[in-house]
C-alpha angles and dihedrals in degrees: 000000000000122000090240093057092047091051093048095059096071090047091051091048090048092052089047092053091048090051092050091047090049091053093045093051092051092044090053090047091049092052091049092048093050091049092048091048093049091048096048092045093049094054097035095055090053091057089066110100114253142061120279089209089066089055089057089054095048104278137294091310093064092090090210120181122251091249091055092048091050091050092050091049089052094047093050096038093246091133092063122098113278093246091054091048089051094051091046090051092050090048092054092047091052089059092048093252110140092180131228127301112258093213104032098035093220130117110275092223091058092047094050092045089057094048106037095073094065094047095048091048090052094045097047092044090051091047092053092047091047090051092049093049092046093050093049094044095047094047092048096045094050096044104037102072133251095315092052090047093052094045093044092050090050092050091049095051093044095047094048091053097051114114115226096234093052094045092048090052092051093047092050091048093051106036100029110027099032107027099022093214100126135031116259091224128048116266135183090260125090088249090062090059097054102079096042089048094050091045091058098034103050099063091043091048090055092054095044091047091055091054094045095046094053092047092045092053091051092047094052088062095048119117095246089056090051089051091050090052090049089054088058101254116159120251091243092052092049092053096045100039102034120008100042094055092054092043091055095056096086090047091051090053089051094051092089091055090042092058091052089049090051095049091049089049088053088074089070098033097049091048094050095045095038089237119161114239148102093295096062090039091054093047093051092046093052090049091052094039089238095169098185093054093045091050093046095049094047093047091048092050090048090050092051089049092051093049092048091049092053090048093050091046090053091046090052091052091051094046097045115046089189090075092054092046091050091056091047091059117090 
């Protein structure tokens, strides 16, 4: 056995322990977040005016008798004290049972399984487009002189402030009503995905571009960039091989939040473009006080957000050795 191999074993065990600790901390955080989301959703949905028993019978227009409403409350446990209903709901969630939709009379897990694909495709496509726009805008605004910097900063601020419903209306008016290039409602074709994707991506791109531009400007003045210039590297090579990677680290860390932002924005976008997905499902469920669907959608979105946050955290650790070295220090 060589001295080097003997010395490497403690270091390997130490890295293994740090990795396990990192996973355990995030697992505990994920459990806490899911519990908090389930709790807040349970009590918030009950603050909405109306009777959940009417949702089971088809809504306020069902004109059900008092005897029928009482029977439904008893069958669904709605006549129990609120604390008991809460504990029963948590118990079902621990077993993976999301319940049955009050209005649609189908298992919530089956309904969400059929709807989540469209929303995730829209959200991830918008995230990729937003990243591409932010990269191009930040590189151009920092390397094109004062005019490019001023124009780029104006585009970033304007884009980040655009509301989804207004932007969707403008895009439909331009590309559907005036030019006739794209359908005004979402279809199963790639063309039907363009306008919903741009509606979600443009505001996010403005925010990401602001973060990347500021970091890129700071990075270009860093000592290792000065050393690269002294070695004779071209400005383009410095930006692409060195500065841009460091400038993208804050945006990578924000991608988990960005995905949650996109999924929440899908509530508006899917409604405007008549696109099937979790957003429209959640809006309809809140309107009908369909508690199982609302709880299921919110928990699913929280779970996707948690997974994306862990993935982006791991990506940041891989892209920035300083994070790993900081954890290695006592």
